[in-house]
Structure formats: C-alpha cells, structure tokens
N, C-alpha and C positions, 0 to 999 in steps of 0.2 A: 504494500499500500504505499503510495507516494506521500511525502510530507508536504503539508501546506504551510508556506512561510507564515510567521507569526504576525507580522505587521504589513501595513499597506505598501510601504516602500519596497519591501522585499518581494511581495506578491507582484507589484508592478514591474520590478526588474525581471522577474521570471516570464511574465506575459510578454514583455517587449523582447526578450531574448528569443522566445518562441516564434515571434513574427519577424525577426530580424532579416531572414533571408527569403522571405516571401512577400513581395510588394503587395499582393492582394490582401494578405493577412494584416499588413500595416494599415491599409485602408479601413478594413473592418474594425481593427482595435481602435483607430481614431474615431470612427463613427459611434462606437459603444459608449464613449464618454458623454454623448449627447442624447442618448435614448432614455429620456426621462420626461415628466410633464413639464408644464409651465413655459412652453415655447422654446425649449432649448434646441430643438431640431432646426429652427430657422437659423441658428448661429453656426451650425456645423457646415453649411453650404460653402462659406468663404474658405475654411480650412481645407475641406475635402476637395474643393475645385483645384486648389494649388497643389495638393498632394497628388491628384490624378494627373496633373500636368507633369509633375516630377516623375511619376511612375511611367508615363507615356514617353517621356524623354529618355528613359533608361537610366535615370540617376539612382534609383533604388535597387537596380539589379545587384545580386550579391557578388558576382565575379567581375563584371564589367562596368558596374555603376560608379558613382562618385563617392569616395571615402568621406569627403567633407559634407556633402549634402545628406548622406546617410546618417552621419553622426549627429548633425544638427536636427534632422527629423526624429532621431531616436530620443533626443532630449525632450523635444516637445511631447512625443508619445508617452514617455515615462511620466512626465509631469501631469498630463491630463488623466492618465490611468490611475496614477496614485491618488490624485485628488478625487476622482470618481469613487474609488474604493473607500476612501475615508468618508465621503458623503454617505455611502451606502452602509456605513457602520463598522467597517474593518478597523481593528485597532491600530493606533500609531499616531505620531505627530508629523506634520508636513516636514519633508526632508530638505526643502529649499524655500526661499521667498516666493518663487514662481508657483509652486504647489499651494502655498497659502492663498495667493491670488486666485488660483483656479478653484479651490474649495469655496471661496467666497462668491465667486461668479456662479458656480453650479448651484449654490444655495440661494442666490438672489441675482438672476440673470440681468444684465444691462449691456448696451453697446460699449460703454466706457470700460466696464468691468471685463468684458471679453478682450479688448485691446490691451488692458493692463496685464492680464494673465498671459495672453498669447505673446506679447512682445517681451515680457519678462522671460519666458521660456526661449524665445528666439535669441535673445541677447545672451542668456546664459549658454546656449549652444555655440554661438559665435565665439564667445570669450574661452569657452572650455576646449574648443577644437581648432584654435588658430594655427596650431602646428601642422594641421592637415592642408592648409592652404597652398603650401609650396608644391603639393603633388598635383595641382590643377593647372590647366593652361592659363596663359595671360587673359584671354577672353573670358574665361569662367570666373577669374578673379574680379574682373571689372564688374560682372553682374552680381557677385556677392555683395558688393557695396551698394549697387543699385537696389537690390532686394531689401537691404537693411534700411536705406534711406526712405524707401517707399512705405514700409510698414510704420516708420516713425511719422511720416507725413499723414498717413491715414488716421493714426491715433490722434494727431494734432487737430485734424478736422473736427473731432468731437470735443476734445477737452480744451483746445486753444484755437478756436475758429478764426480769431482775429489774426493770429500769426500765420495760419494756414492760407487764408483767403482775403485778408485785408477788408476792403469795402464790401466784399461779397461773403462776409462771415456767416450770414444767416443761412447760407447753403451748406455749411460745413457738416452739421449733423446728418443732413439728408444724403450727402455724397459720401460720407464715411461710414454709415451704418453697415456693419458686417452682414446684416440680414438682407441687405439690398444689393442688386447687381451693380450699382454705381461704384460700390467699393472695389469691384474687380479691376477697375482702371488703375488702382494703386497697389493692389495686392497680387497682381499677375504680371509676369514678365513675358507672356506669350505674344505681346504686341511688338517686341523688339528682339527677343532672343530666339535663335533657331531651335527647332524641335528635335535636335539630335544631340547625342553625347558620345564621346567627347567632342568639343568643338575643335576645328582644325586651326591652322596657323593663318587664317584670313585676317587681314588688317582690320582692327577694330573700327577704324573710320568707315570701312565699307559696310560693316554691320549696322553701324549707327545711321548710315544713309538710308537703310531700309526701314528705319522706324517711320510710322505713318505720321502725317502732318500734325494731327491733333496731339498725338503723344509727345512729339518733339516740342511743340509749342508750350505744352503743360510742363514738361520736364525742365526745359531751359528758361522758360519764362516765369514759372511759378515756384517750382521746387528748388532748383539750383540756387537762385538768390537767397533762399532761406536755410541754407545748409547749416551754418554755424548755430543759429538759434534753435533749429530742429534738434540737433544733437545735444545741446545744452538742456532743452526742454525734456528730452527723453531721459537724460541722466537724472534730472530732478524727479520726473514722474515715476521712474522705475526704482529710484533709490539706489542707482548704480552708477557711481562716479566715473567708472572706467569708460562708460560710453562717451564721455567728453573727450577722451583721448583718441578716439577713432576717426577724428577729423583733424586737419591741420590747414590753417589759413584758408578757410572756406572750401576745403577739398576733402572728400572721404579718403581715408588711408588704411581701413581695416585690411584690405587685400590688395588694393591697387596702389602702386608706388606714386609718391608724391611728385617725383621727377617727370612723370607722364601725365600730369594733371591737365594738359591741354584738352583731353577728351571731354572735360566737363564744361567746355566752351564750345560754341558752334557758330558758323558763318551761314548756316542755312535757315530758311523760314524766319528771317530777321523781322519782317514786317509783322508777321503774326505774333512773334514773341514780344515785340515792342507794344503791340495793341493790347495783349492780355496783361502785360505789366502796368499799362496805363489804367486799365480797368480796375485791376485789383488795388493799385496804389503802392506806396512804399512798404517795406518790411517793418512790422511792429510786433511787439511782444503781446 
C-alpha cells in the first residue's frame, strides 16, 4: 500500500512529479485547481490558454522541450496544487508566499487576487531557475523578458490603471480581467512568437518585423515607456524586491543582455506609436 504524504506541500510535489513528463497531465493538473464553485472556472481560461500554447509549441515535451519553460511551469503547478489541497483541508502550512496568495484567491476569488497569486508564482519560477536561461537560444531569452513584462502590465491594468493606461485608466479593469478574452492581448505571445521550439538563429529584428501593427503599437507605444515603473510596482505589489533588479535603465535584463537593448526601440509604425502615446498621455504612477 503506497504511503500518502502527510502535508499539502509534499502531496503537491508528488502530483507534479507524476505529471512532469506528460504535457496533457500538466494541463489536467492545472485545471483541477479551478474545479470548485463560486465562479473559479472563469479564471482558469487565461492560465490554460497559455499552457496549451506552451504544449503546442513543444515547450513541455520531456526530451525535446525547454528546461526553463518546463521548470517555471512546474513552479506554478506546484503552487496552485498545494493551495488547492490546503483549501480542501489537507494539513500543512503554505510553503511559500505564492501559495499563501493562491489559498486566499481560491477562498475569495477576484481578478486582482488571481494576478497577485499567478504573478507571485511566475516570479518565483523566474528567480529560482535563472541558471537555466543560458541553455536557451538568444531569441527565446528575449521572449522570456517579454512574457514577464506583459504579466506585470496586465496586473497593473487592474491595480494601477493610471500607470497602465494614463488618461484611459477607466478601461484598465475591463482589459485586464483574466476572465475576459481581452487579457489574452497581454498574457499571450502567440501574436509575435513563432509556434515552434527551439527557435532558430533567425535575427530577432526579422521576428519583430512580423509582429502585427496593433501589437507593435501597444508594445512600443504603451508598455515600453512604462518599463521602469512597471517593475517597481511589481516589486512592491508582490513583496519581492529582487524584481526591481530585473531591469536596467528602462530595459529588461532578466535574460536579454543590456548591450543588445536596441531591440526595445523601433523605427516602424512610428505614427501609430505617437498617436497612442498622445491619447494615453505621459507616464504617471
């Protein structure tokens, strides 16, 4: 007869380990944390949509997938699974601040609570597995920073809409709500990143040229000018000061080298970028 681990953290570790080499099992495990009343299922759409994209890209494959993406995803899976077990009455104390955020969210769901828990897990995964970055291609490293920046921005739409959208702050809660498809604009990379893994040695400038007009205008016209305050806000909201070290002089540097920071500027769609900046107004906290 197999032994059942005594506490929620240990049980979560075993469940995650059992799903580790099966992408479909990872998806099912993620979905299980949202299978309860009070509208939780509406929140799982954002998380599962991004996970399906990761699976379809081949990132979660045990032999040919990405060590870094797999590890970060595993951190999120462990946190949500442990929190779900705790809420269901399994003994134990939260093993990390992210798990504490998840238990609070599962007991009292809210859009801002979901982002706080989700981003705490994502940041924990980023920080814990930074050593794996060097095993990825240069292009993949760039999109690691893009993904992090976008989840920070999406969270900001809800809790700091003035910073996120300036004069259009009233739209923040609507656009950032993880239960709505509008959030996909910020939580997905499918609009710019190729659906294959690993990425080749194609110049990053060519990849960025393929970004659609609206995505480019929003990225460079709205998000990029807010880089520094977004990181500082995330560090404060998550209670994780190390987040503030993941940018340098208005440029993300978690995985992308500062010396190649030119990619965070563009000479394309300048009229559209100028227009959206004028509509939103200057950056303000």
